[in-house]
C-alpha positions in Angstrom: -8.8 13.9 15.4 -7.3 10.3 17.1 -10.0 8.5 15.3 -9.3 10.1 11.9 -5.7 9.0 12.5 -6.3 5.7 12.6 -9.1 5.1 9.6 -7.0 7.3 7.5 -4.0 4.0 8.8 -6.6 1.7 8.0 -7.4 2.2 4.8 -3.3 2.5 4.1 -3.8 -1.0 5.0 -7.3 -1.8 3.6 -5.4 -0.5 0.1 -2.0 -2.7 0.3 -4.2 -5.5 1.0 -6.2 -4.8 -2.3 -3.1 -4.7 -4.0 -1.7 -7.6 -2.7 -5.1 -9.3 -3.9 -4.9 -7.6 -7.6 -0.4 -8.7 -7.8 -1.3 -12.1 -6.6 -4.0 -13.3 -7.8 -5.4 -10.8 -10.6 -2.5 -9.9 -12.1 -3.3 -12.6 -15.3 -6.8 -11.9 -15.5 -9.2 -9.1 -16.8 -9.7 -7.1 -13.9 -5.3 -6.8 -13.9 -5.0 -6.5 -17.0 -7.5 -3.9 -17.0 -6.2 -2.1 -13.4 -2.3 -2.5 -14.6 -2.7 -1.4 -18.1 -1.1 -4.7 -19.3 -1.2 -6.5 -22.0 -1.4 -10.7 -21.9 1.9 -11.7 -22.7 3.9 -8.8 -19.8 1.2 -10.5 -17.5 2.0 -14.0 -18.1 6.1 -13.6 -18.7 5.9 -11.5 -15.2 3.5 -12.7 -13.3 5.6 -14.7 -10.9 7.9 -11.1 -9.9 4.1 -9.2 -9.7 3.4 -12.0 -6.7 7.0 -11.0 -5.4 5.6 -7.6 -5.0 1.9 -7.9 -4.2 3.2 -10.3 -1.3 5.5 -7.4 0.1 2.6 -4.9 0.1 1.0 -7.7 2.3 3.9 -7.1 5.0 3.4 -3.4 4.3 -0.6 -4.4 5.5 -0.5 -6.4 7.8 2.3 -3.8 10.0 -0.2 -1.4 9.8 -3.5 -3.5 10.9 -0.5 -4.6 13.6 0.5 -0.9 14.7 -3.4 -0.5 14.8 -4.7 -3.4 16.9 -1.6 -2.1 19.5 -4.1 1.2 19.4 -1.7 4.5 20.3 0.9 2.7 22.0 1.9 1.2 18.7 2.1 5.0 16.9 6.3 4.2 16.1 4.6 0.8 13.9 2.4 3.0 12.2 4.8 5.5 11.7 7.8 3.4 10.6 5.1 0.9 7.9 3.6 4.5 6.5 7.2 5.1 5.9 8.0 2.2 4.0 3.9 2.9 1.7 6.0 7.0 1.0 9.5 5.7 -0.1 7.6 2.5 -2.2 5.5 4.6 -3.1 7.4 7.7 -4.5 9.5 5.3 -5.5 7.3 3.6 -7.9 5.5 7.0 -8.8 9.9 8.4 -10.3 10.3 4.4 -12.2 6.6 3.5 -12.8 4.1 5.4 -13.0 2.9 9.1 -11.2 -0.7 7.6 -10.6 1.4 5.8 -7.6 2.6 9.3 -6.1 -1.0 8.8 -5.2 -2.6 5.9 -4.8 -0.1 5.1 -2.8 2.3 7.6 -1.3 -0.3 11.0 -0.4 -2.6 8.5 1.7 0.2 7.8 4.0 1.3 11.2 4.2 -1.5 12.8 5.0 -1.8 9.1 7.6 1.2 9.9 9.6 0.4 13.7 9.3 -2.8 12.6 11.6 -1.3 10.3 13.6 1.6 13.0 14.5 -1.3 15.8 14.3 -3.3 13.3 16.5 -0.2 13.6 19.5 
């Protein structure tokens, strides 16, 4: 169960690293426009905001990686950063797109539950 929990945390970390890349480097490119359903005009106008958001996603990924590097003794770190992901996912799901609940919040909830059950 511990290996599955760690894999779930790693998946959430990788997702947020991917979000960082999308938001910081591909926001105005065809991939970013397609993934986020943006017009080129909106993407250009919001590029700086997206890069800032991408940086925050990078911090979440880094925190989860830090917790993973500490193994079982990093469970509190993992749970803290997963809780941050859940809050961000719920907020985004309520204010931006319901899809965020499934892509961001749900994997983090599953990872938290797996960590708790692995104890």
